[in-house]
N, C-alpha and C positions, 0 to 999 in steps of 0.2 A: 351621612353626608347629605342625603336628600332632605332629612328633617331640618338640618341646619340651614338649608337654602330655601326651604318652603316659604319662609317669611321674608323673602328677598324684597326689599323696598328702599325707600329713601334713607331710612336710618342705617341700613347696612351699607348703602353706598357711601354714607358719611364716614363710617368706620374704615372702609377700604381706602377712601381718599386720604385719610389721616396717615396711612402707612405707605403710600405710594407717591412718587414724584411725577408731576405731569411731564409730558413730552416737551422738550425745549422748543420755544417758538422759533420759527424760521428754519426748522430742520429740513434738509434737502432731500431726505429719504422719501421715496415714493411708495404708495401702498401697493402691495402685491395681492391681486384678487385671487382667492383660493377657496374652492369648494371643500366641503368636509371630507370627501373621498381623497382629494389631493392632499389635504392636511394630514390625513391618516397615513397615506403612502409616504409622505415626507417624514413623519415621525418615525416610521420604521427604519429609515436610513440615518437619522440624526440623533436618536435618543441614546445617550451613553448607558443608561440603565438597561435598555434592551440589548445593546451590544454586550454588556457585561454578562447578562443572563445567558445569551447565546454561547459566549466563551465558556462559561461554567458548564453548560450542557455538553459542549464538545469535549471538555476535559473529563467529565464523568464517563462519557461514552468511550473515550480513548483508554481510560483506566480499566473499564470492563473488558475492552478488547485485549489489553495487556495481560490480564490474569486468565483470559480464556485458554491460554496455552500452558497452564501450569502442569499438565500431564506430560509434556514433552521432556526429553532428557536435557540435562544441563551439561554441556561439553565445554571444557576450558583447556587452554594451552598455557603452559608456564615454562619458564627457562630459569635455571639457576647456575651460577658459577660458584663452585665450592672448593675451598682450600682446606685440607685436613691433614692431621698427623695421627698415626696409630702406633702404640707401643705394646709389644707382646713380651711376656716373661714366662719361661718354662722351667720348673724345678726338676733337675736331673738326678738328685741324690738317690732316690729309690731305684731309678733305672741303673745307676752305676753299681749299686750293691747287687742287684739282680744279675747284671752282666758279669761281675767279678765272680760271684758264686757259681754261675753257670759255666764260666770258663774253667774254673778250678775243677769242677766236677768232670768236665769234658776231658781235661788234660790228665786227670788221675786215672781215667779209664783207658787211655791210649796204650800203655804198656801191656795191658791184658789182651789187647786185640791183635798184637803182632806175633810172629813166630818166636819161639824161645831164643833162637840164636840172636834175634835183634832186640830182645826186650831190654837188655842192658843199655843199648844205644838209645832206645826210645826213652828210657828212664832219665838218662842224662839230658836229653833234649828237653823233656818235659820239665825237669828241674830248673834248667836255665830259663825256660819261658816263664815258669812260676816265679822265679826271682825278679824277672823284668816286669811282671804284671802290675805290681803296685805303682811303679813309675808311670806306666802307660795310663792307668786309670786316674792317677793324680793329675795328669795333663788335661783331663776332661773336666770342665767347670761344673760346680754343683748347680748353677742356674744359668739358663741361656736367655738373654734379653735382646729384643729386636725392635727397632724403631723405623717407621716408614712415613714419609711425607710426600703428598702429591696434591694436585688440583684437578677438578673434574668440571666439565661443562655438561649440564643435565637438563635437556629439553624433554618435556613430557606432555602427553595429552591425557586428560582425565574426563570421565563421564559418570554421571549419576542419574538414574532413572527411577522416579517414584513408582512403586508398584501398588501400594495401598497406603492411604493417608488417614484411615479411620473416619473418612467423611469430611476431612478438613478442606480438601481442594474443591469439591462441588459446593460446599457451604460458602467458601470465599467467592467462587464464581457467581453464585446466586446473589450474594450480597452486593457484589459489584454491579450486576445488571439492575438490581433494585435501586441502587444509588444513582445509576444513570437515569432511571425512570423518575426518581425524585428531582433530579436536576432538570429534566425535560418538563415536569409539572411546574416547577418553580419558574422556568422560562415562560411557560404558557400563562401562569398567573401574573408574571411581570408584564406580559403583553396586554393582558386584560386590564391591569391597573393603569398602564400607560394609556390605553384606549379610553378608560373611564376618565382619566385626568384630562385627556384631550377633549372629550365631550363636555366636561365641566368648564374648561377654559374657553373652548371655541364658542359654545352657545352662551357661556357667561358673558363673553364680549358682546354678543347680540343682545342679551338682556340689559347689560349696562348701557349699550347704545340706545335701546328703546327707552330706558329710564331718562337718559340725558335728553333725548328728543322730546319726551313728554314734558320734562321740566322746562325745556326751551319754549315749547308751545304755550305752557302756562305763563312763562315770563312775558312772551310776546303778547298774549291775550291781555295780561294785566297792564302792559305798556299801552295798548290801545285803549283800555278802560281808563287809565290815568289821563291819557290825552283827552278823552271825551269828558271826563269829570272836570278837568281844568277849563275846557271850553264852556261847560255848563255853569261853572262857578263864575266865569267872566261874564256870562249872560245873566247872572243873578238867579239861576234856577236852583242851584244847590249851595249849601253852606260850605265854608272853608274846611270845616271838620271832615266833610265827606272826601275832600281832596286829600287831606292828610291821611285818612283811612286808606284810600286807594294807593297813596305813596308808600305807606308801610307795607301793604300787601304786595306791591310791585317789588320793593326792595327785598322782602322775604323770598319771593319767587326768584329773584336774581341770585341770592345766596344759594338757594336750593339748586338752581341750574349750575352754578359754578362747582358746587360739590359733586353733582352728578357728572359733570364734564370731566373733572379730575378723576373720579372713579372710573369713568369710561377709558380715559387715557391709561390708567393703571391696568385695567383689564386687557387693553390692547397690547400693552407692553408685556404682560404675562404670556399672551398668545405668541407674540413675536419671539420672545426668549425660548419658549417651548419648541417652536419650529425652527429656531435659529435663522430668522430673516429679520430685516430691519423693521419693516412694518407690514402688517397683514390686514387685508380687508375681506372678511368672510362673506361669501356669496350664498351660503346655504343658511336660510333663516330659521328661526324657531318654528317648530311644527307641532301639530296635534292631529291625531287620528280621531275623527268625530265618532266613529262607530266603536263599540266595545271590542276589546281584544278577545281572543279565544278564552275559554274558561280556564281558571287558575290551574285546574288539574292537568291540563294539557302541557303545562310548563314543568311539571314534575316527572320523575321517572328516569331522567338522564343524569342523576347525581354521580354515576360512576365516571363520567367523562369530565367532570369538573376538576380544575387543577388542584383544589384543596383536597378533594377526596382521592385523587390520584396520588398526591403526596402521602396521604395517610395510608393508603393501601400499600404503596411502595415501602413506607417506613415499617409496616407490618412484615413485609417480605424480608427486609433487612434484619428485623428482630428474630424472625424464625430461622434465618441463616445463622444468626448468632447462637441460637439454641443448638443447632447441629454442630457448630464449631466447638461449643463447650462440651458436647458429648464426645467429640473426636479425641479429646484429651484423655478419655478413659480407655482408648483403643490403641493397639500397637500400630507401628508404622513399618512397612517393608519397602526395601529399595534395592536396586541393582547398581553395581559400580564397576568400574574398570579403569586401568591406567596402562599406558604404553610408553616405553622409553624410546625416544627417537635417536639416542646416541648410545647404543648398547656397547659399542667397542670401548667406550670411556666411562663405563658405569662403575659405581662402587661395588666392591666384592659382594656385599650383602644384598644388593638390589636385584630384583627380578627384571627380566626383559619386558614382561607384561604381567598384568594381574587382572583377574575378573572374578566377580562373586556376587552374592546376594547377602543382604543383612536385614535383621529385624531389630527394632528398637521399641522398648516399652518403658514408660515412666513408672517406676515403682513408688517413688515418693516425690511429691512436688512441693515447692515453697508457696504455691498458690492453692488454696483449698478448692479442689475441683467440684466438690458438691455444692458449695456456696456459689461458685461461679455459674454452675448450671442453673441453680435456683434463680439467680439474678437474671440470667438470659430468659428464662421462662416468664419471669415477672415483666420484663421488658416487652416480650411478645404479647402478653395479655394486655398490657397498657396500650400497645399499638393497635390491637384489635378494637379495644374500647374507643380509642380516639377515632378510628375509622368509622365506627357506628355513629359517634357523636357528630362527625363531620357531615355525614349524610342527613342526620336529623336537622342540623343547623342549616344545611343547604335548602331543605324543604321549607323550613320556617322562613328563611330569608326570601325564598321565591314567593310564597303566599303573601308575605307582608308587602313585598314590592308590587305584587299584582294589585293589592288593595290601594296602594299609593297611586299607581297609574290610573286606576278607575276613578279614584277620588279627584285627581287633578283633571281628568278628562271631563267629568261632570261639572266641576267648578269652572273650567274654561268655557264650556258651552253657555253657562249662565252669564258670562261676561259680555256676550254679544248684546243681550237685551239691556244689561246694566249700562254698557257704553252708549248705546243708542239713546236710552232714557236720559243719561247725564248730558249728552250733547243737546238733546231737545230742551231739557230743563234750562241749560245755560242760555240757549238762544231765546227762550221765552223770558227769562229773568232779565236779560240785557235789553230786550224790547220794552219790557215793563218798566225798567229803570229809566230808560230814555223818555218814556211817557209819564214818568212820575208816579207810577203805580207800584213800584217795588223799591226796596231799600238797597243801599250799597252792600249791607251784610248778606242779603239774599244772593246777590250777584257773586260775591266772593265765595259764598258757600257752594254755589253751583259750579264755579270754576274749580274749587278744591275737589268736589265730587267727581268732576270730569277727569282731573289729574289722577285721582285715586283709581278710577276705572281703567284708565290707560295703563297705569303702573301695574295694577293687578293682572291685567290681561297678559302683559309681557312676563311678569313674575310667575304666573300659573303655567304659562307655556313652557317656561324654563324648568319649572318643577316637574312638568309632565315628561320632558325630555330626559331629565336626570332619573326620574323614577323608572322610565322605560329602560334606560341603560342599566340600572341596577337589577331590574327584572331579568333582562337578557343575560346579564353576567351571572346572576344566581342560578339560572337554569342552563348555563353552558351554551347560550346562543348569541353571545355578544357580536359574533361575526355577521349576524343578520341585521344589525342596527341600520346599516345603509339601506337595506330593503324596506325597513319601516319608514325611513325618510322619503324614499321614492314613492311609497304607497300612501303617504299622508295626504289628506284632502284639505288641510288647513295649513297654510304657510304664512307666517308673519313677514311683511315686506322688509327688505334690507336696505332700501333706498332712502328711507326716512331716518337718516342719521344726522347727529349734530355736526 
């Protein structure tokens, strides 16, 4: 981003103007003066992207809180209304034969157990009973069938308590906490990106305003030059060709100013849309710190707090939790369970009043190859660790590169002071010499172009410095100190010289 804006100038202003519509003439909206700090605070409350990142972070933290209680028992209550029918059939054939044989044996022994005087009487009685037995046993059916129909209301309370999960529960909990950290890091990264975009747009409006003001000054200066040349032509001092040359230069400056003004309107619209206001007038100008920053090494060492490295570290924690979860599939699971019938008086005959126990479950054969699943989890963990190391290396590289850009922009800006002063003096001398007839129109026009270039470069390099500083602070995890650098800057470009 910094490299793309480093060559900010009139050509870029022309490209921006081609894709943006100018603010409608006669708009009744009033400018809202806003410092950078005020704009930053407003962005925090109006940015949908920041709000979405915060909601995602809240969701991840709530998910982690939800699985933090996986070791608690699961207690459920249920109620069932059951209508049922039961049919019972009992085969009595064998029992009838056994009863008949036992009865006959018993009767045959009775006469032998009574006194001799009564044995004849007993034999007659036994004979008569024996004759009646076949009819008695015939009346007993060979099979007894019973059918019962009823309905039952069955309210119960059940409970299951995990005793040992093979490491699955702690792995899930660690993974959820790491996912919450990823969401928090993404939210922080979103805030950094939003802040960088605000810096780009806020100070980009300042740069566009400075370019438009420079173009207007050049147009006004060539207006005055054209007026002087026309007077000199009327007095017979210069030829008409010099007037035409001044006219062409003035018209070119007019077109340049119009393009710069449209580009400035577009930049102002971008800032207004970003902050969701009608029109914004920034009051914090482009700035440069004339003295060098602290050494580049002082901005390194804090990579662990960067959002991107935090995401990488948390992703590694998620991957390692996945390894533990894959290992848990090799281990048994133990649990306690219980159930209580709240309507025991109306229970099914086979149902207990209550039941409690413990159980163990072990997967002997799974339709998912557990060895390959574990290998995949280990590979993911290794990839996450490598990504975390790469994120730290990239952060250090980005920090050192941004520090170089800041220092380069600082030195280049300090050189613009002498260039701007020399360009102003050169133009003044060339204008005087032209009026005295000692300089050509071409020299005056070249001096005016050099002055316009110096003014443009001054604003563009200041903008480059601000963007490079923001990139350095972001890469080193210190973007929240950007406002401190604004307050400590000893060079501020004016904001009142606006078109």
